[in-house]
N, C-alpha and C positions, 0 to 999 in steps of 0.2 A: 353109105362111104365112108370107108376107112379112116378113123380119127391118125393124122399124125403126130405121132408122141416130139416135142421138143425137151433140148435139156437148157433148163436155165444156164444165161448167161454169168461165169462165174465175176464178182466183181472185183474190177482193177485193183492191186493194190496201189495204198495210198501210203504215202508218209515213209516207206521204208527207205532204210539207211545203208549204203552196204559196207559193208563190214569190215573196208577198208579204212573208210572215216571214219567208223566209230572205232577203228584200235588208235586210228591218229588221237581223235578227241581224247582219247586214253591216257594218251603219252603224254598232251599236249598238259593236260590236267595235273601230270604229274611234275610235269617240269616247272610250271607257271608261278607254285609258289617258293619253287627254288631261286627262278628268276628274280622274282618282287623279294623275297631275302636278299640275297645280291646286290641288288639293284641300292640300297639302303645301306652297304657299304662303301667309302670311299676310304680310298688308298694311294696315298701320295708320299716324296720324300722331297729332301733338301739339301743341297741346292736341284734345280729341277735339270741341269747339267753334268753330266757328268763324265767323268775321265777317270784314268788309272791313276792311282796316289788320291785321291778324294774322298775324306770322310762324309758319310752322310747319317741324316734323321731322316728314319722313314715313320710316317702317321698312319692309322688304322682309324678310323670313324664306326663304328659297328653299336648301335645303339642297342642296350639288354645284353651287350658280352660277359662270359664270364673269364673269359681265359683268349689270350692272341698269341699267336706263336709265328714263326717264319723263318723262311730258309733262303738262303743269299749267297751266292759265293761259296756252297759249301759251307756256311758255317751255318749254326742257329743264331736267329733275330729273338733276343729276349724282352719282350713288349712291358711296359710298365703303366701306368698312369699316378697324376699327379694326387690325386683326391678318384677315391671309389664314385663318386656322382657325376666327375668331370669327364667328355672326350676332349684330344682323341688320346689311343694308347700311343706311346712312342718305342722306338727300337732306335740304338745308338747303333750306325756296320762303317761299314767302309771297303776300297776297293785299294787292292795293292798293288805299291807301283808299278810291279811288274804284269800286271794283268793287262793282256793284248786288247784292241780294239773290238768290239761288235755287241752282238745283243744277247744278252742272257737275265734268264728267268730266274725274278721274284716269285714265292711263293706262301704264301699265309692261311693261315687255320683260326679262325671262330670259331670258337664253341659258345652256344646259346641253348638255354633250354634244353642240357644234353646231347644236342645235335651240333657237328661240327662240320663247317662249311669252307671247302678250296677253295682261293681266287690266285689266278695267277696274272704278272703283267709282266710284260719284256720291256725291258731297260735299255736302252742303248749306251754303250761306252764308248766317249772320242779319245785317240790316242792324246796323249799327253806331250810335247816335245820337250825332249832334257838334251842339254849338252855334251861335250864332252871334254874334262879338263885334267890335262897333269900336274901333279902334285910330285915332291920330293919332301920324303923324313930319312930315318936314319932307315941302316938297309936290315936292321935287328926285327924291324915291321913289315918289313917286306922275305926277306928269310930266315925264320926265325929258326934260331939254334932249338937242337931234342931240350935241352932245360924247358928254353920257350915255350916248345911244344906242348911240353906236359903241363904246364902252365895256362895255355890258352884250354888243353882239355878240361880240366878242372874248371876254370871260368864257365868255359858253356853247361858241363854242368851242374851250377851253379843257376845258373842263365835258364836252363832249362825246368828245374824244377822252381822259379822263381814263377816262370810264365806257367806253368802247370796248374795253376788254381788260381781262384781271382773270388773279390765278392759277390753275391750272389741277389745282389741290388744296387744299384748305382748309389758312389760316394761323393761323385760330385754335385757342384748343386750351382746350375747355371752354367752360364758360357765357358769357357774357356781364357786363358790371359796369355800375351808372352811373357816368357820368365825375368826378362830384362826390361827393363824401365828408360827409353828414352834412349834405346840403343840400337845404331842401323843392324841389319841383318844382311849376310848375304844369301843370294838369289840360291841356292846350291841345293834342293831339294831334289832328287832322281838324275841328277847327272854322275855318270861314266865316269870314275876317275880311275886316273892312271897314274898309280907311285912307279915314280925312280926309272919311268918309262916301259916298266914289263905289267906288273900286277894291277890287274883293271878288277875294282868292283861298283858296283851302285851305291851312291850315296843316298843312303834311308832317313837320314833328316835334316833338322836347317842349322845354319850356322849362324852364329850373334857374334859378331867381331866385339869383344871386350879385355880389358888391360885385366892382367891378375889380378885377385881381387876383387872384381867385382860383384857384388850382391845378385843371389841366384834366389828366385821366385817359385814359391807352387805355383803350377798351370792353373791347379786345378783342389779343392778338396779330394782325400786320399788317406792312403796307410803307406807310410813307406816298406815295401818289402826289401827294401838293397841298396846298403851305404854303406859301400867299400869300395877300397881300389879292385881294379882285373887289368888284364895285359895290352889291349887295344884300347877300350872306355876311360884305362887311367883313373882317378876317385871317382864312382858315379853311382847316381843315387837312381832308386825306380820307383815310383809311386804309383799304387794299383788305385783305381779309380771306380773298378766295379765292371762287373757283367766282360771283361774279356778287354778293357780297356788302361792302356798304362800310360806313363810317361818317363823318360828317360834320360838324364841329364848328362853326362860326360865331360870328362877332362877337367874337373875341377880342383880347385888348389886347395879347399878346406870342407868338410863337412859341416854343418849345422843342425843335424836330425841324425839320428838314431834309426835302428831296423824296428819295426813295427811299432814305431810312430803315431800318430794320427796328424796330419795336417790340414791346411785351410788354406783356400785359393792366396795366395799374395804373402804365405808366409814364407821367412828368408830358410832356405836349406843346404845354400852351401854359398862357395863362391868359387868366381870362374878363373881357370886357370891354363896351363900347358900339359899334362899327363898324360900316360898313355902314349895312342898314333898320333901327335899333332902337330903340327905345322908351325906352331904360334898357338899365344893364349888367346882363346877363344872359349863358347859355351856351344856344343853342340846337343840340340833338343830332338826325343825322334818320338813317337808316337806309333804305339802297335794296339791292334784290335784282334782278337784271337790269332797273335802273329802273322798278323798283317801289315806291312808297312804305311803309315798314313804319312799325311802332308802336314805338316804341323798349321803352316800358312792358313790352310784352306779350314782346318777344327775352330781356329779363331772367330773366324767369320761365319758359322755356325748359332741361332742362336736358341739354346737347350731351355729345357725348361729350371729356373729359379726357385722356385721351394725346396727346401730340405728335407720334407719328408713324401714318399714315393710309398704308391703301394703296386702290388704286382698280381 
């Protein structure tokens, strides 16, 4: 009887993992460390609800971070720390009065151990209702003659030069304070002003009712970068507080500081008046951050770091 030769059955493969699953696992192994790293980074801002004209304080907690920078509304955010070993990192920024309501991206770059992580947050900006106010001023401030136009153009060059540079570190100390004591203010920031029935402009500051000669104080510490008369602003003082932040005091009747002088919060810098384009004695206070106009009243509400020494 002829023997029947048989081929041994091949053992079934055990534990073989499809290549697609292997590839997925490799991707996850690459992603998970970055995801874990980002989980211990927190990003927040004050106030939590933002609208056009709002100054804001951004806070980033990132253990072990060597450097933190950001981008917001097309501007760079310069983050700093109060002390090297303390959290969080801070950056002062804001939203111009003319920004429309909507969703905007905040990008944060954190550098740790030589590696940079980029995080994004979407921030909703709500509309801020501003009213329209008619005002009457001398016609020369509505239709300036050629001689006045030359002065205005020269003033603009001065302001452009002033705002083109700023201290590379915070000069302010703690929160900002109103420049006048116990003086009622008008809720005028953001209003659309119509001068003599024709010329319209957005009011990019806050007006304080104050009789001529009322003492005006610095809203915070900084360096006086301008103290001179301007056509529209009248006698004007500008204080640089560092990192693109400045306060502007207009229509003064008298200067009590000089350009280049270092001032502290609450220091006398001048006296209120009605110089320049003014309807009467008052103080106009403006706040600028990297060219954007912010509401001074909202800046006063921010709780800013107190110590004098900052680390960047």
